[in-house]
Residue frames as qw, qx, qy, qz and C-alpha x, y, z in Angstrom:
[[0.868, 0.088, -0.426, -0.240, 16.97, -97.70, -81.25],
 [0.613, -0.576, 0.503, -0.199, 17.80, -100.07, -78.38],
 [0.699, 0.433, -0.566, -0.058, 20.49, -102.50, -79.48],
 [0.911, -0.406, -0.018, -0.072, 22.10, -105.38, -77.65],
 [0.858, -0.166, 0.075, 0.481, 25.84, -105.15, -78.21],
 [0.019, -0.946, 0.175, 0.271, 28.49, -102.46, -78.21],
 [0.747, 0.598, -0.256, 0.139, 31.32, -102.50, -80.74],
 [0.509, 0.338, -0.544, 0.575, 34.01, -101.75, -78.18],
 [0.592, -0.683, -0.421, 0.076, 33.57, -102.06, -74.42],
 [0.070, 0.836, -0.255, 0.481, 34.89, -98.96, -72.60],
 [0.394, 0.194, -0.726, 0.529, 37.25, -99.31, -69.66],
 [0.520, -0.643, -0.550, -0.115, 35.25, -100.01, -66.47],
 [0.193, -0.749, 0.278, -0.570, 35.27, -97.77, -63.41],
 [0.452, 0.118, -0.822, 0.325, 37.10, -99.69, -60.66],
 [0.130, 0.016, 0.606, -0.785, 34.88, -98.14, -57.97],
 [0.633, 0.331, 0.288, -0.637, 31.63, -98.49, -59.93],
 [0.311, -0.213, 0.849, 0.370, 32.22, -101.64, -62.01],
 [0.462, 0.553, 0.693, -0.019, 28.83, -101.59, -63.78],
 [0.263, 0.942, 0.093, -0.189, 29.82, -98.25, -65.34],
 [0.715, 0.461, -0.058, 0.523, 32.64, -97.14, -67.64],
 [0.530, -0.293, -0.230, 0.762, 35.41, -95.04, -66.14],
 [0.025, -0.120, 0.113, 0.986, 34.39, -91.95, -68.16],
 [0.194, 0.623, 0.747, -0.126, 30.77, -90.79, -68.26],
 [0.134, 0.183, 0.330, 0.916, 29.70, -88.30, -70.90],
 [0.112, -0.682, -0.711, 0.128, 27.02, -86.34, -69.05],
 [0.174, 0.806, 0.213, 0.525, 27.80, -82.75, -70.09],
 [0.486, -0.160, -0.359, 0.781, 29.65, -80.02, -68.22],
 [0.128, -0.554, -0.202, -0.798, 27.06, -77.25, -68.60],
 [0.033, 0.003, -0.698, 0.715, 26.26, -76.07, -65.03],
 [0.498, 0.335, 0.400, -0.692, 22.63, -75.38, -66.05],
 [0.569, 0.286, 0.750, 0.178, 20.77, -77.57, -68.52],
 [0.128, 0.441, -0.334, -0.823, 20.93, -76.14, -72.02],
 [0.638, 0.438, 0.616, -0.148, 18.15, -76.84, -74.55],
 [0.038, 0.485, -0.515, -0.706, 19.09, -76.86, -78.23],
 [0.759, 0.423, 0.412, -0.273, 16.75, -77.77, -81.09],
 [0.092, 0.544, -0.645, -0.528, 18.18, -79.23, -84.27],
 [0.896, 0.277, -0.012, -0.347, 17.31, -81.66, -87.04],
 [0.239, -0.499, 0.827, 0.103, 19.32, -84.90, -87.01],
 [0.070, 0.005, 0.953, 0.294, 18.76, -87.46, -89.78],
 [0.287, -0.349, -0.584, -0.674, 15.38, -85.95, -90.46],
 [0.489, -0.582, -0.635, 0.137, 14.30, -86.05, -86.81],
 [0.070, -0.758, 0.072, -0.644, 13.58, -82.81, -84.98],
 [0.709, -0.233, -0.541, 0.388, 15.47, -83.18, -81.70],
 [0.261, -0.885, 0.129, -0.364, 15.61, -81.11, -78.53],
 [0.663, 0.173, -0.556, 0.471, 19.00, -81.71, -76.93],
 [0.533, -0.799, -0.009, -0.276, 18.77, -81.37, -73.12],
 [0.778, 0.197, -0.365, 0.472, 22.31, -81.18, -71.78],
 [0.145, 0.493, -0.393, 0.762, 23.77, -80.14, -68.44],
 [0.119, -0.079, -0.783, 0.606, 22.95, -79.83, -64.76],
 [0.294, -0.602, -0.652, -0.355, 19.38, -79.86, -63.48],
 [0.100, 0.036, -0.421, 0.901, 18.65, -76.79, -61.37],
 [0.174, 0.431, 0.709, -0.530, 15.43, -75.58, -59.76],
 [0.361, 0.572, -0.001, -0.737, 14.43, -73.59, -62.86],
 [0.147, -0.166, 0.856, 0.467, 14.82, -76.42, -65.38],
 [0.282, 0.501, 0.816, -0.054, 11.08, -77.11, -65.72],
 [0.215, 0.837, 0.189, -0.467, 10.34, -73.49, -66.68],
 [0.016, 0.621, -0.552, -0.556, 13.18, -73.42, -69.21],
 [0.251, 0.076, 0.932, 0.248, 12.03, -76.74, -70.66],
 [0.314, 0.694, 0.598, -0.248, 8.52, -75.32, -71.11],
 [0.151, 0.817, -0.150, -0.536, 9.98, -72.31, -72.92],
 [0.130, -0.382, 0.792, 0.459, 12.12, -74.53, -75.16],
 [0.292, 0.317, 0.896, 0.105, 9.12, -76.66, -76.13],
 [0.255, 0.799, 0.423, -0.343, 6.98, -73.58, -76.78],
 [0.097, 0.853, -0.214, -0.466, 9.58, -71.77, -78.87],
 [0.159, -0.444, 0.783, 0.405, 11.01, -74.49, -81.11],
 [0.636, 0.226, -0.409, -0.614, 8.04, -75.79, -83.04],
 [0.962, -0.064, -0.124, -0.235, 7.45, -79.51, -83.45],
 [0.114, -0.602, 0.779, -0.132, 9.89, -81.68, -81.49],
 [0.820, 0.091, -0.495, -0.271, 10.03, -85.40, -82.33],
 [0.839, -0.218, -0.418, 0.273, 12.38, -86.52, -79.53],
 [0.270, -0.902, 0.266, -0.207, 14.14, -85.17, -76.43],
 [0.809, 0.219, -0.426, 0.341, 17.75, -86.35, -76.05],
 [0.536, -0.829, 0.058, -0.151, 19.22, -86.26, -72.54],
 [0.721, 0.244, -0.374, 0.530, 22.81, -85.89, -71.31],
 [0.289, -0.781, 0.107, -0.544, 23.12, -84.78, -67.70],
 [0.350, 0.190, -0.777, 0.488, 24.92, -85.36, -64.37],
 [0.395, -0.597, -0.696, 0.061, 21.63, -84.69, -62.57],
 [0.054, 0.334, -0.195, 0.921, 21.05, -82.11, -59.88],
 [0.402, -0.084, 0.399, -0.820, 17.84, -81.05, -58.11],
 [0.105, 0.130, 0.986, 0.021, 15.77, -84.22, -57.62],
 [0.284, 0.601, 0.612, -0.428, 12.38, -82.53, -57.35],
 [0.270, 0.655, -0.235, -0.665, 13.12, -80.31, -60.37],
 [0.044, 0.223, -0.894, -0.386, 13.91, -83.45, -62.35],
 [0.190, 0.384, 0.887, -0.170, 10.53, -84.91, -61.39],
 [0.276, 0.700, 0.269, -0.601, 8.76, -81.69, -62.39],
 [0.209, 0.545, -0.534, -0.612, 10.52, -81.62, -65.77],
 [0.077, -0.004, 0.981, 0.177, 9.68, -85.29, -66.30],
 [0.281, 0.551, 0.701, -0.356, 5.97, -84.51, -65.79],
 [0.290, 0.699, -0.106, -0.645, 6.18, -81.74, -68.40],
 [0.088, 0.336, -0.824, -0.447, 7.73, -84.19, -70.86],
 [0.181, 0.265, 0.945, -0.057, 4.91, -86.65, -70.19],
 [0.314, 0.676, 0.392, -0.539, 2.31, -83.94, -70.81],
 [0.229, 0.636, -0.410, -0.612, 4.00, -83.15, -74.13],
 [0.917, 0.193, 0.325, -0.123, 3.93, -86.86, -75.16],
 [0.451, 0.766, -0.455, -0.050, 7.37, -86.41, -76.77],
 [0.967, -0.059, -0.180, 0.168, 9.59, -89.54, -76.72],
 [0.293, -0.864, 0.408, 0.037, 12.87, -89.41, -74.81],
 [0.909, 0.318, -0.194, 0.187, 16.22, -90.92, -75.81],
 [0.473, -0.742, 0.407, 0.244, 19.65, -91.47, -74.31],
 [0.709, 0.647, -0.265, -0.095, 21.85, -91.64, -77.43],
 [0.921, 0.038, -0.147, 0.359, 24.97, -93.76, -77.78],
 [0.532, 0.270, -0.238, 0.767, 27.82, -92.29, -75.78],
 [0.232, -0.570, 0.083, -0.784, 25.59, -90.12, -73.59],
 [0.350, -0.179, -0.825, 0.407, 24.94, -90.60, -69.86],
 [0.410, -0.579, -0.196, -0.676, 21.81, -89.67, -67.89],
 [0.443, -0.019, -0.737, 0.510, 22.44, -89.70, -64.14],
 [0.092, -0.252, -0.595, 0.758, 20.43, -89.06, -60.97],
 [0.320, 0.534, 0.364, -0.693, 17.71, -86.41, -61.47],
 [0.288, 0.373, -0.574, -0.670, 18.14, -86.87, -65.22],
 [0.026, 0.106, 0.993, 0.047, 16.62, -90.35, -64.77],
 [0.203, 0.549, 0.673, -0.452, 13.30, -88.77, -63.89],
 [0.307, 0.586, -0.194, -0.724, 13.33, -86.40, -66.82],
 [0.168, 0.242, -0.856, -0.424, 14.02, -89.35, -69.11],
 [0.058, 0.256, 0.957, -0.124, 11.27, -91.48, -67.58],
 [0.319, 0.496, 0.275, -0.760, 8.81, -88.70, -68.38],
 [0.301, 0.289, -0.623, -0.662, 8.83, -89.87, -72.00],
 [0.839, 0.087, 0.258, -0.471, 5.78, -91.98, -72.84],
 [0.930, 0.334, -0.070, 0.137, 8.11, -93.71, -75.34],
 [0.368, -0.834, 0.402, 0.088, 11.67, -94.19, -74.08],
 [0.865, 0.429, -0.204, 0.163, 14.77, -95.27, -76.01],
 [0.482, -0.732, 0.436, 0.205, 18.19, -96.18, -74.56],
 [0.696, 0.629, -0.332, -0.099, 20.54, -96.60, -77.50],
 [0.932, -0.037, -0.128, 0.338, 23.38, -99.10, -77.54],
 [0.541, 0.181, -0.187, 0.800, 26.14, -97.33, -75.60],
 [0.254, -0.636, -0.026, -0.728, 23.71, -94.93, -73.93],
 [0.388, -0.032, -0.778, 0.494, 23.85, -95.02, -70.13],
 [0.526, -0.661, -0.221, -0.488, 20.98, -94.78, -67.65],
 [0.460, 0.205, -0.636, 0.585, 22.94, -94.29, -64.42],
 [0.557, -0.689, -0.298, -0.356, 21.26, -94.51, -61.01],
 [0.328, 0.204, -0.658, 0.647, 22.19, -93.95, -57.39],
 [0.356, -0.648, -0.635, 0.223, 20.64, -93.46, -53.97],
 [0.036, 0.828, 0.070, 0.555, 19.74, -89.82, -53.39],
 [0.574, -0.263, -0.471, 0.615, 21.38, -88.05, -50.44],
 [0.136, -0.935, -0.190, -0.266, 20.63, -85.00, -48.36],
 [0.597, -0.748, 0.167, 0.236, 24.03, -85.05, -46.65],
 [0.772, 0.485, 0.042, 0.409, 26.34, -84.42, -49.57],
 [0.097, 0.815, -0.263, 0.507, 27.75, -81.36, -47.79],
 [0.781, -0.196, -0.508, 0.306, 29.92, -83.17, -45.29],
 [0.260, 0.207, -0.333, 0.882, 31.28, -79.94, -43.79],
 [0.462, -0.396, -0.060, -0.791, 27.73, -78.90, -42.89],
 [0.849, -0.297, -0.418, -0.129, 27.15, -82.28, -41.27],
 [0.637, -0.002, -0.468, 0.612, 30.35, -82.02, -39.22],
 [0.029, -0.345, 0.168, -0.923, 29.35, -78.52, -38.15],
 [0.674, -0.411, -0.189, -0.584, 25.99, -79.75, -36.86],
 [0.859, -0.190, -0.449, 0.155, 27.60, -82.68, -35.06],
 [0.447, 0.192, -0.390, 0.782, 30.11, -80.34, -33.42],
 [0.294, -0.475, 0.034, -0.829, 27.26, -78.32, -31.91],
 [0.296, -0.186, 0.765, -0.541, 26.25, -81.24, -29.74],
 [0.167, 0.177, 0.970, -0.013, 23.72, -84.03, -29.40],
 [0.330, 0.619, 0.530, -0.477, 20.50, -82.01, -29.62],
 [0.289, 0.675, -0.281, -0.618, 21.58, -80.21, -32.78],
 [0.041, 0.272, -0.901, -0.335, 22.72, -83.47, -34.40],
 [0.245, 0.326, 0.896, -0.176, 19.46, -85.22, -33.52],
 [0.356, 0.690, 0.255, -0.577, 17.47, -82.34, -35.01],
 [0.230, 0.572, -0.560, -0.553, 19.47, -82.46, -38.24],
 [0.057, -0.065, 0.984, 0.153, 19.08, -86.24, -38.53],
 [0.318, 0.481, 0.724, -0.379, 15.35, -85.95, -37.95],
 [0.363, 0.696, -0.047, -0.618, 15.00, -83.35, -40.70],
 [0.148, 0.432, -0.782, -0.424, 17.02, -85.49, -43.11],
 [0.172, 0.124, 0.976, -0.051, 14.97, -88.59, -42.33],
 [0.376, 0.594, 0.508, -0.498, 11.68, -86.76, -42.81],
 [0.370, 0.686, -0.252, -0.573, 12.63, -85.18, -46.14],
 [0.022, 0.311, -0.908, -0.281, 14.14, -88.45, -47.36],
 [0.301, 0.296, 0.885, -0.195, 10.90, -90.30, -46.61],
 [0.413, 0.697, 0.243, -0.533, 8.88, -87.66, -48.48],
 [0.260, 0.623, -0.544, -0.498, 11.20, -87.74, -51.50],
 [0.130, -0.105, 0.979, 0.118, 11.13, -91.55, -51.58],
 [0.386, 0.499, 0.704, -0.326, 7.33, -91.41, -51.62],
 [0.367, 0.747, -0.075, -0.549, 7.40, -88.84, -54.42],
 [0.073, 0.453, -0.803, -0.381, 9.78, -91.04, -56.44],
 [0.266, 0.150, 0.949, -0.076, 7.51, -94.04, -55.94],
 [0.415, 0.660, 0.442, -0.444, 4.46, -92.08, -57.11],
 [0.240, 0.698, -0.386, -0.553, 6.37, -90.77, -60.11],
 [0.049, -0.247, 0.925, 0.283, 7.37, -94.24, -61.30],
 [0.359, 0.397, 0.817, -0.216, 3.79, -95.49, -60.98],
 [0.373, 0.760, 0.183, -0.500, 2.53, -92.59, -63.09],
 [0.224, 0.686, -0.531, -0.444, 5.24, -93.08, -65.73],
 [0.946, 0.200, -0.098, -0.235, 4.71, -96.82, -66.09],
 [0.399, 0.539, -0.699, 0.250, 8.14, -97.78, -64.74],
 [0.773, -0.293, -0.559, 0.063, 8.49, -100.68, -62.31],
 [0.412, -0.848, 0.168, -0.289, 8.75, -99.56, -58.69],
 [0.931, -0.259, 0.081, 0.245, 11.29, -102.36, -58.22],
 [0.551, 0.610, -0.117, 0.557, 13.76, -100.06, -59.96],
 [0.238, -0.790, 0.258, -0.502, 13.83, -98.14, -56.67],
 [0.778, -0.512, 0.291, -0.216, 13.97, -101.04, -54.23],
 [0.960, 0.027, 0.192, 0.203, 16.14, -103.45, -56.24],
 [0.674, 0.411, 0.060, 0.611, 18.56, -101.00, -57.85],
 [0.079, 0.778, -0.053, 0.621, 18.49, -97.30, -56.91],
 [0.532, -0.733, 0.181, -0.383, 18.08, -97.67, -53.17],
 [0.964, -0.168, -0.014, 0.206, 20.63, -100.49, -53.04],
 [0.578, 0.511, -0.166, 0.614, 23.43, -98.07, -53.87],
 [0.472, -0.447, -0.350, 0.675, 25.35, -96.16, -51.23],
 [0.106, 0.965, 0.237, 0.040, 24.49, -92.48, -51.01],
 [0.023, -0.913, 0.402, -0.059, 28.02, -91.59, -49.88],
 [0.764, 0.324, -0.528, 0.178, 31.16, -93.66, -50.44],
 [0.449, -0.680, 0.456, -0.357, 32.44, -95.20, -47.22],
 [0.804, -0.277, 0.523, -0.062, 34.37, -98.20, -45.94],
 [0.435, -0.216, 0.757, 0.438, 35.58, -100.78, -48.41],
 [0.382, 0.554, 0.698, 0.245, 32.61, -100.33, -50.77],
 [0.120, -0.394, 0.067, 0.909, 33.12, -97.08, -52.69],
 [0.079, 0.320, 0.737, 0.590, 30.44, -97.69, -55.30],
 [0.149, 0.415, 0.405, -0.801, 27.86, -94.90, -55.41],
 [0.547, 0.445, -0.125, -0.698, 26.28, -95.45, -58.81],
 [0.576, 0.079, 0.810, 0.079, 25.01, -98.20, -61.06],
 [0.309, 0.356, -0.466, -0.749, 24.71, -98.30, -64.84],
 [0.793, 0.187, 0.438, -0.380, 21.73, -100.36, -65.97],
 [0.301, -0.114, 0.834, 0.448, 22.40, -103.10, -68.47],
 [0.351, 0.001, -0.530, -0.772, 20.23, -103.41, -71.57],
 [0.418, -0.293, -0.857, -0.079, 18.39, -106.32, -69.91],
 [0.198, -0.408, -0.605, 0.655, 17.76, -104.29, -66.77],
 [0.153, 0.191, -0.095, -0.965, 16.50, -101.28, -68.72],
 [0.471, -0.121, -0.653, -0.581, 13.94, -103.57, -70.36],
 [0.390, -0.271, -0.847, 0.240, 13.12, -105.51, -67.17],
 [0.126, -0.454, -0.506, 0.722, 12.17, -102.39, -65.23],
 [0.296, 0.763, 0.542, 0.191, 10.46, -100.80, -68.26],
 [0.233, -0.676, 0.092, 0.693, 12.90, -97.90, -68.24],
 [0.125, 0.308, -0.604, -0.724, 13.33, -98.46, -71.98],
 [0.582, 0.308, 0.655, -0.371, 9.97, -99.41, -73.45],
 [0.687, 0.692, 0.048, -0.214, 10.73, -99.10, -77.18],
 [0.667, -0.253, 0.507, 0.484, 13.35, -100.35, -79.62]]
């Protein structure tokens, strides 16, 4: 159920002021799927990192756990394209998705969550976005730059090409899932991919109003 006010506001993150300092997004290195009944609702808990095999494991979990009423998500993200693939499986299943109070869904987890035809962000649940990056491995970037101009130009060209393709895939995904494409241009892509300079913010937690505005949460 999407509510409008939290009982106690958590301490904000000084570098990412729209978010609390601590984000509960699970420490499992690979997403773990656990089915259980909570208050009479059959829930599939999806918790942990999103790796390239997540879509296959999600399919298995849905096939092997009988009727599932909702999928609850808690994840630091991971493989962007795997998140998109898992989100499409969720849409095919027509199972609602939820970010419960106290849980955080970040990065590739956003796309799994948006796969739900019906989507709930509970009061205190966090839908956390950022700009994707293909240069997170700074040592690899420095290595390429050290090889000289031609090598650096080739690396930059590859990054630009793959980034353009992924941005197009993200745009197509949002259209198919009924989420406003402005979520990308007005929020996600406005964040820095890598902290630098005086602005260290690399993520944004949507407010309740924003979740509704962009149709991220479409049910209460």
